[in-house]
C-alpha positions in Angstrom: -114.1 -4.1 193.4 -113.7 -7.8 192.8 -110.7 -9.3 191.0 -112.9 -10.2 187.9 -111.9 -13.9 188.0 -114.7 -14.8 185.6 -113.7 -12.0 183.3 -110.1 -13.1 183.1 -111.2 -16.7 182.5 -113.3 -15.3 179.6 -110.3 -13.5 178.2 -108.4 -16.8 178.4 -111.2 -18.5 176.4 -111.2 -15.7 173.8 -107.4 -16.0 173.5 -107.7 -19.8 173.0 -110.4 -19.1 170.3 -108.0 -16.7 168.5 -105.1 -19.3 168.6 -107.4 -22.0 167.3 -108.7 -19.6 164.5 -105.2 -18.7 163.4 -104.2 -22.4 163.3 -107.2 -23.3 161.2 -106.5 -20.4 158.9 -102.9 -21.4 158.3 -103.6 -25.2 158.2 -107.3 -25.7 157.4 -109.0 -28.5 159.3 -112.8 -28.9 158.7 -113.2 -31.1 161.9 -111.7 -28.3 164.0 -113.8 -25.5 162.5 -116.3 -25.6 165.3 -113.6 -24.9 168.0 -113.2 -21.1 167.8 -117.0 -20.4 168.0 -117.4 -22.9 170.8 -114.6 -21.3 172.8 -116.1 -17.9 172.2 -119.5 -19.2 173.6 -117.7 -20.4 176.7 -116.0 -17.1 177.1 -119.3 -15.2 176.7 -120.8 -17.3 179.5 -118.0 -16.6 181.8 -117.9 -12.9 180.8 -121.6 -12.6 181.4 -121.1 -14.0 184.9 -118.4 -11.3 185.5 -120.8 -8.6 184.4 -123.4 -9.9 186.9 -120.9 -9.8 189.7 -119.9 -6.3 188.7 -123.5 -5.2 188.7 -124.1 -6.5 192.2 -120.9 -4.7 193.5 -122.1 -1.4 191.9 -125.7 -1.8 193.0 -126.6 -0.8 189.4 -126.2 -1.9 185.8 -122.5 -2.7 185.1 -122.3 -0.4 182.2 -123.0 2.9 184.0 -119.2 3.2 184.5 -116.6 3.4 181.8 -115.0 0.1 182.7 -118.3 -1.7 182.8 -119.4 -0.2 179.5 -116.1 -1.2 177.8 -116.5 -4.7 179.3 -120.0 -5.0 177.9 -118.7 -3.7 174.6 -116.3 -6.7 174.5 -119.1 -9.0 175.4 -121.3 -7.6 172.5 -118.3 -8.0 170.1 -118.3 -11.7 171.0 -122.1 -11.9 170.3 -121.7 -10.0 167.0 -118.9 -12.4 166.0 -121.2 -15.4 166.6 -124.0 -13.8 164.7 -121.7 -13.3 161.6 -120.4 -16.8 161.8 -123.9 -18.3 162.1 -125.3 -16.1 159.3 -122.5 -16.6 156.8 -120.7 -19.8 157.9 -117.4 -18.0 157.2 -114.8 -18.9 159.8 -111.8 -17.4 158.1 -112.7 -14.0 159.6 -112.1 -15.2 163.2 -108.4 -14.2 163.4 -109.2 -10.7 162.4 -112.3 -10.1 164.7 -111.6 -12.1 167.9 -108.6 -9.8 168.9 -111.0 -6.9 169.3 -113.1 -9.1 171.7 -109.9 -9.8 173.7 -108.7 -6.2 173.7 -111.9 -4.5 174.8 -112.7 -7.1 177.4 -109.2 -6.8 178.9 -109.4 -3.0 179.0 -112.9 -3.1 180.6 -111.5 -5.4 183.3 -108.6 -3.2 184.3 -110.5 0.1 184.2 -111.6 1.1 187.8 -115.2 1.5 188.7 -116.4 4.6 190.4 -118.0 4.4 193.9 -120.4 7.3 193.3 -124.1 6.7 193.6 -126.0 5.7 190.4 -127.4 8.6 188.4 -131.1 9.1 188.1 -132.7 6.9 185.4 -130.0 4.2 185.3 -132.5 1.6 186.5 -135.4 -0.2 184.8 -135.9 -2.4 181.7 -136.2 0.5 179.3 -132.8 1.9 180.2 -131.3 -1.6 180.1 -132.7 -2.2 176.6 -131.5 1.3 175.4 -127.9 0.8 176.5 -127.6 -2.9 175.6 -128.9 -2.3 172.1 -126.6 0.8 171.6 -123.5 -1.2 172.6 -124.5 -4.1 170.3 -124.8 -1.5 167.5 -121.3 -0.2 168.3 -120.0 -3.7 168.3 -121.5 -4.4 164.9 -120.1 -1.1 163.5 -116.7 -2.0 164.9 -116.7 -5.3 162.9 -117.9 -3.4 159.8 -114.8 -1.2 160.2 -112.5 -4.2 160.5 -114.1 -5.9 157.5 -113.9 -2.7 155.4 -110.1 -2.5 156.1 -109.8 -6.1 155.2 -111.7 -5.5 152.0 -109.5 -2.6 151.0 -106.3 -4.6 151.7 -107.7 -7.5 149.6 -108.7 -5.2 146.8 -105.3 -3.6 146.7 -103.6 -7.0 146.6 -105.8 -8.1 143.8 -105.1 -5.0 141.7 -101.4 -5.3 142.2 -101.5 -9.1 141.9 -99.7 -9.4 145.2 -101.4 -12.5 146.3 -99.9 -15.3 148.4 -100.8 -18.4 150.4 -102.5 -16.5 153.2 -104.5 -14.5 150.6 -105.9 -17.8 149.3 -107.2 -18.7 152.8 -109.2 -15.5 153.2 -112.8 -14.9 152.1 -113.4 -13.6 148.6 -114.2 -9.9 148.3 -117.9 -10.6 147.6 -118.0 -12.6 150.9 -116.4 -9.8 152.9 -118.8 -7.3 151.3 -121.8 -9.5 152.5 -120.3 -9.7 156.0 -119.9 -6.0 156.1 -123.4 -5.4 154.9 -124.8 -7.7 157.6 -122.7 -5.9 160.3 -124.1 -2.5 159.1 -127.7 -3.8 159.1 -127.4 -5.2 162.6 -125.8 -2.0 163.8 -128.3 0.3 162.2 -131.3 -1.6 163.3 -130.2 -2.0 166.9 -129.1 1.7 167.1 -132.4 2.9 165.7 -134.3 0.9 168.3 -131.9 2.0 171.1 -132.4 5.6 170.1 -136.2 5.2 170.2 -136.0 3.7 173.7 -133.6 6.4 174.8 -135.9 9.2 173.6 -138.8 7.6 175.5 -136.7 7.5 178.7 -135.4 11.0 178.2 -138.9 12.5 177.8 -139.7 11.1 181.3 -136.5 12.4 182.9 -135.2 15.5 181.1 -136.7 18.8 180.4 -134.9 19.1 177.1 -133.8 16.6 174.4 -130.9 18.8 173.3 -128.2 16.5 174.7 -125.2 16.1 172.3 -125.4 12.3 172.6 -128.8 12.3 171.0 -127.6 14.5 168.1 -124.6 12.3 167.4 -126.7 9.1 167.6 -129.0 10.6 164.9 -125.9 11.5 162.8 -124.7 7.9 163.1 -128.0 6.5 162.0 -128.0 8.9 159.0 -124.5 8.0 157.9 -125.1 4.2 158.0 -128.6 4.6 156.5 -127.1 6.6 153.7 -124.5 3.8 153.2 -127.2 1.1 152.8 -129.3 3.4 150.5 -126.3 4.2 148.2 -125.4 0.5 148.1 -128.8 -0.3 146.8 -128.4 2.4 144.2 -125.2 0.8 142.8 -122.4 1.7 145.2 -120.1 -1.2 145.9 -116.6 -2.3 146.8 -114.1 0.4 148.0 -116.6 3.2 148.2 -118.8 1.3 150.6 -115.8 0.2 152.6 -114.5 3.8 152.9 -117.9 5.1 154.0 -118.1 2.3 156.6 -114.7 3.6 157.9 -116.1 7.1 158.1 -119.1 5.9 159.9 -116.9 4.1 162.4 -115.1 7.4 163.1 -118.5 9.0 163.9 -119.2 6.0 166.3 -115.9 6.3 168.1 -116.3 10.1 168.5 -119.8 9.5 170.0 -118.7 6.6 172.2 -115.6 8.4 173.6 -115.5 12.2 173.3 -119.3 12.8 173.5 -119.9 10.3 176.2 -117.0 11.4 178.4 -116.8 15.1 177.8 -119.7 16.6 176.0 -122.8 14.9 177.4 -124.0 15.7 180.9 -126.7 13.0 180.9 -124.5 10.2 179.4 -121.3 10.9 181.2 -119.7 7.9 182.8 -119.3 8.0 186.6 
């Protein structure tokens, strides 16, 4: 497998974006506020190039292997970060979200790729849309988890009046709540569409739709759908944050244990 030169250059750009975001958080500079998102954009371009090289080396989509899937997960985290920044114009979240882009991308680059032949059904636009949207959903749910943790920490500090200089730099609880809501909506919408595409593909390839991955994808949609429904009925604050964390636990179980051990059709090769 290639040395992932473009991928490591992308990691360097993400790391530079994180350093710039921390500097801006500690010592706010309006003129430099564009720098972290711009560095993430450059990193995403380099990262995408690495994914293309990986795909050619595999002779298939890059995310049919565990390493390729994790690398694409990192790329989608970068995309989700930009969507949140563009939607809410809130750059103080950068130091808390960008590290996950760096971590997952780095892990995806060091994980080896299998040399086995591509499985049946891992070609075509329908499969590509199914997997791409699913990983984007997981990326959005990951940020919902991080934002929920940040909300709970902020809420606890407020209740105990343990605020400081750094606390004053962070978004207000209402802003974090809106960011979390946007993340959940992105994740829920893309996962629902991904599930629909996956079921269409499965009906063509499988004799049964009883694969555990499908069941856990439905559970994930129900958990986050329930979260948004309850929020409209008056749930807010810590209860929404806690349910987001529970939902992320379901996502991680589906992405790791179910994908690797329980699902024959979705098992990474």
